[in-house]
N, C-alpha and C positions, 0 to 999 in steps of 0.2 A: 436344607444346608445343614449339615453337622455341625456342632459347636466348635469342634477343632478346626475346621475350614473356616467356619465365621471368623473366629479369633486370629486366626492367620492373616487373612485379608484386613481386617479392622487395624491390626498392628502395623501392617504395611501403610496404610493410609494415614496413620498417626506417626509416621516416619520411625517407628521401632524396628523396623527391617528394611535391609537395602532390597532393592529389586532383584539382585541376584540370589540373595537369601531366599526372597520369595519363590524364586522360579525353582531353586533346589528342592525346597520343601513341598512345592506342588507336585513336583515330580515323583517324590517319595511317596505322596499320598495317592499317587495316580490320578491327579486332575488333570485332564486334557487342556488344550490349548482354548477351545471354546468355552469349555466350562469356566476356567479360567478368568476369560474375559469377562464373563457375566457376573462371576462372584465379584470381581474387582469392580466393576459397575455399580453393583449393589452396595459393596462396603463403600465406595466413595459417595454413593447418594446418602447413606445413613450417616456418614462424617459431616457433610454439609448440612444436614438437617439439624445436627447436634446442637448447635448455639444460636439458631434462627429459625423464626416460625415460617418455614416455607409454605404451610398450608393457608396461610392469611387467605388467600384470595381462591381456594379451593372451588372447583366447580364453574368459574369463568373461563371464557375462550377469547383468546387475543388473535388477532389478524395481523399478518405480515406482508408487506410488499417486498419482493427479493429480487436483486440481479441473478442472472444465471451465471455461477461463478463456483469454484471449488470451496470458498468460504461457506457459502450458503448449503453445498452438498454435504459438507461436515456437518453443519447444523442439523440438517434433517435426518442425517444418519444417526445422530444422537438424541433425537428429540422426545424419545420414549424416556430416557433419564430424566428430563426435565418433567415430564406429565407424571411420572412416578415420585418425583422429588415434591411437587406443588399441588398435585391433583386437578392441574389446569388443562385446558386442551388449547392447541395451537392449529389455525389454518393459515395457509400462505398462497400467495399468487407469485409466480417466477416469470420472470420476463428477460429476454436477452437484451445485451446492453444498447443496441442501436435503436430501442424504443423505451428502454427502462426510465430513464431520467424523464421523457415526456410524461410518462405515467405518474411519476413522482409529483412534478410540478402540478399535472392536472388535479391531482388528489389534494394536494394542499392548497393551491390556489382557490379552488372551488369549497374549501374548508370543509371537506367531506369527513365523516367519521368513519368511513369505509376501512381503514388501516390504522393500526395503534402505534406502530413501529416499522421501520424501513431501513435499508441499506443506503449509505449517501457517502459522496468524497466531502473531504473537509472542505473544498473550495465551494461547494454547492451551499453550505450553511452560513458563508458569507452573505448570501440572498436570503436564505430560509428563515435563519434567526432573526434580523432586524424586522423581518416582515411580520413577525409574530407567528409564524408556522409551525415552529418546533419549541420544545420545552429547554430551558434551562437546566442541565443535569446537577449542576453543583449542589442544589439543596437536597436532591436525593442521595447524592454520594456522602453527603455530610451528616444524613439524618441516621440516628442509632436505632430507630423503630424501622426504618425502611429497607436499611442496608445490612446485609450479613456482615458480622464482623471479621470475619475471614476473607471478605473479597480482596483486600489488598491492593487497593487503587495505586499506591505507590509503586508496585510491581510492574506497573505499565512505563514503558521507556518514557523517559521525561521529554524527550523532543516531540513524541507523539502526544503525548498529555497537552503540551503546551501549544501544538500545531492545530488542535483540534478546540482551542477556546480563545474568543475573542470579545472584546467588550464592545465592538459595534462602532467603535471610532475609526474613520478611515485613517490608515497609516500608524496606527496604533500597533504596538509589538503584540504578537500573539502569544498567549499564556501569561499575560499581566495579572497582577493582583486582583483587579476588579472584573477580569475576562468571565464572561459566561461559557459553562462548558456545554457546547452545543451538540456533541455527539460523543461516542464512547468508541476509541479504536477497537478495531475488530481484527484486520490483519493489513499488512502494508507491504510497500514494493519500493524497492532503493534503486537509483539507476547507476549501474556499472557495467563492465563488458562481460559478455559471453561470446565465446570464440570457438571456431572448429578446431578442436585440439587435434584431431586425426589429421586434418588438411595441413594444419600449421606444422606438426611434427614431420610431416612428408616435405615440406618445403623448408624445414630448417629454421622456422620461425619461433619466436617467443612472443607472449602477448604485450602490448606496448604498455608503457608506464607514464606517458605524458602525452599532450596534445601533438607535439612534433612526432613522436614515435607512432602516434595513432595515424595521423596523416601520412607518413612514410610507409607503416605497414600496411595499411590499406591499400595504397598504390602499388607496393611489390606484390602483394596477394594478388589483386587483380590483374596484374601483367604476368604472374608466374602460373596461377592456378589452373588455367585453361578453361575459363568460362565463369565461375561465379565473380560477383563483383566483391569490392573490398569490405564496405562496411555500411549496415543497415540504421538509419534513423529517421524518426517521422518529418512528414513533409506536408500533410494536409492543411488545408486552411481552417485551423482550429487552434484553440487554447493548449490542447492537447499535444500539438506539437513544440510549443516552448517548454512545456512542463518537466519532460523526462531529461535525456542526456543534455539537451540544449541548456536548460537553466542550471543543471548540475555543475557543468562545465564553466559556464558563465560566471558561477558564484565562486568557484574555485579559484578563478582569477581576480577575484574581490569585487566584482560588479553588481551592480543593483538594477533593479527595474525602475525605481522611485528613490528620490531623495524627500524627506519629511522636514520643512522647516516650519515653526510655529502653526503646527498643524495643517499645513498647505504641501500638496504633492506636487512635484516636479518630475518630469520625464528625464532618466538618467541613461538612455539607451545610446545615446550619441557623444559620449565621451571619447577620447583618444584610445583609451584602453579597450573600450567597447568597440570601437570600429576595428582595432586590430584583431580583436577575437572574432568578429564576426566576418572577417575577411578569411580567416583560417576555416572557419566552419563551412563558409561558402565553397571554398575551393576544395575542402575534402569532400563534399557533395558531389561538384561538379567533375572531378577528377575519379573518385572512387565509390560513388553511390549509385543507386538503382535508376534505370533510365526514366522511369514512371514515378520518382520520388515524391513530386508534390501530390500525389494520391494515396501517399503512404499513411497508415494508421498503425496502432498496435499490431493488428492482425498481419498485415502485409510484411511488417517487419519480423514478426516472429515466424511467420509461415516460410519466408525464404530461408531464414537461419536453418529451421527444420528440415526442408528440402534439400538442403545444401547448395542454395542459389547464392548464399553470401559467405563471406569468411567469418564477420563477427557483426555484434550489435552493440550499440551504446545505448542501453533502454534498461526497462526494468528486469532485475534480477529473477523475478519470478516467471517472466516471460522466457527468459533463458532455460529456467528450471522445466517448465512444461514441454518446451521443444526437445529437450533431453530424454523424455519419456513418450509413453504412448505408441502409437504406430508411426511416428514421425520417421522419415527415412535417415536422418542423422541422430536419432536416439542412441545415446550412450557414447557419441563422439564429441560432446560439447566439453568445454572447461570453463572455468568461472573465475574472474580476476576484478579485485578492487581497482578503482581508478582514480587517481587525482591528476586531472590535466595540467594544472600549473606546476612546474618542477620546483617552484619554491614554496609550494602548499606542504603542510605538515601532514595532512591527511585527507582522505575524500571528503566532499561536501555533498552528497546526494540529497537532491531535492525528493520528496517522497510523495507517492499518492497512498492514501489512507482509508481503505474501505472500513466505514464505521458504522453504527448504529443509532440513528436518532428517534426520538419519541415525537409523534405528531402533537400538536396543541389541540387537536380536535377530537381525539380519542375520548372516550367516556371512562376508561379504567386504568388510570395512569399508576396507579400503585402496582396493579397487576401486570402491566406492561414493564415498569421497572424490574420487577421480579425476574421476567422473562430476560432482560436486558443484561441484568448482573450476572444471570446464570450462562449466558451465551458468551460473556467476557470474561468468565471465571478461569482461575487456574486449571480446574478440573476439566472444562470442557476444551480449554486451550490444548491441555496434554493429549485429551483424545484426538482432536483435530491433528496435533502435530504428530503423533505416534502411529495412528492408525488411518489418517487421510492426508490429502496434499494440503494441508493447513500451512502455508509458507506465505510470509514470513511471520512468526509469532510476536506479537505485541508485547508480551510480558517477558520479563528479563528471567523469571524462572523457568519458563518454558524453552526460552532459547539456550538457556544452560541446561536442559534436560540431556543426560548421557545416552538414553535410548533412542532420542531423537536425533541427536547429532551422529551417532553411530549409523543410523538408518540413512540419513543425507550422505554422510561421508563415503558409504558404500557403493551408491549409485550416482552421485553427483560431486565428482571430485573437485576441491577448490570452493565448493558453494560457502560451506561454513566458514573458511579462511576469509573470503571476501565479506560475508555478513558481519563477522568480528570485526574487519577493519573498518568497514562503511558505517555501521550502525551507530557508534558515537556521535558522527556528523550528520545524522540524518534527520531532517525536519524540513517544514515547508520553508523555502526562502523567498517567495513572492510575499509583497507588501499586501496585507488584506485592504481590499476597499471594494467598493459596490459595481464598479465598471470592470471587473477582471474578466469576464468572458469576453466582452467587446474590444478591451484594449489589447490582451494577449492574442485574440483571433486577427487583429490588424497587424500585429507584429509577425504573426506567421505569414500573412499574405504579403507583407515587406520582404521576409526572408524568402519565399518564392520568387519575388522578381529580382531579387539579388541573383540568385542560383539561375534563372532563367536568361540573367545580362539585360533585362529590361531597365536596369536602374544600377548604378555604380553604388557600392557600399555605403561610403561615405555620404553621398546625397541621399540615399534611402534613408538611413538612420537620423539624419537631419529633418527629412520631412516626417518621419514617424515620430520623433520627439514634438515637433511642432504640431501635428496633429493630436498626438496625446495631451499636450498641454492644454490646446483649445477645448478637448473635450472635458478635461477635468475642470477648467473655468467655467465652463457652461453647466456643469454640474455642482460647482459650488466648492469644488473640492482642491481648486488649485489656485 
């Protein structure tokens, strides 16, 4: 690298040049796109190394357990930057999601040191953390010796930082002052509306702005579209049916899963307001949902939208993002819309799924593992993933505000940035943290199935669900 080229890219990494100025000067120097990308990567690596000893664990190898996901793809595509920066090596096993969490539990419950770090959802750490399977990362974050001074932990969105931290006390607020940071947010998904803009335009329809409009719009679309059903939401007997659109809407109406009094939890699913919300949700599915709704997971909801079999989905925004690209039939036809179901609500309240990175308590090289984790969740890697790969949604405010990324998204995904900006301030986990999370939310989903199939009336079903939940809480010493 000539000194002039080196100085140019170092000036950009130190924010003495704008991206436009960098592009203009590289063009004048005759530097092509591939060479510019390589030079920028090297300059960024050098900048990261300036104020921190990234070589402290040189020669070590860390082992990762990864879910097959675009976030993992982005990390793998950029892994040479980490190796150059640290002198470390990285190996990894990647599994599809239908078996991934079983692999994680098998490794952790056996106290295996096979993996040093792994991908996880925040909900799962409510089990892993209190069991002693994963490390509290707060001491690492706060250590001047172990953490790069430019890591900028406060740049991670506050709702995500809080949602991945818990003190282990059932019912205690996430992100409390005494909470342990069980994992590091890596990428997240909010629940909002993705709709088939091409079909909506043809029918003279606009995306709905509240629950009543969603129900009416889904029914109208199903009646007039000539085949596709109105709205896709999840329906399988799983906690994952409750967590996306359902809980986001439920919360928007001011409803909770539990109340907590003097440390005791009590079911709150059978309030008058909750029953009214459930009745609307059930009717929407009965009138305008897919015929086999009770089998629907993330994959079926997304695939139907991408194939033109549904008019819209109330699910993860990134699910709509992926359906608007690739070889999907409706790629390029989809629009995105922030959604507040309650007309009286000031803004959306999307419940979130946060793919995060956690450190196994059984790994033998924790400092080396932390070096990887802070690199993988850094501003620099976040920028690479956002600009060059499909790393949505960025967990860092600085990456989400990046002009190059926003221009890239606006070009091919109209409305996506608008819904992100409108929804992100209220995005967090709205479930009450407690150790029976999976079992109780799965029972909730099962009850919802019975309501939709008309096996039980909504009011009766929710009263029975609340009674069963309270008994389980009491048996576990939580209620």
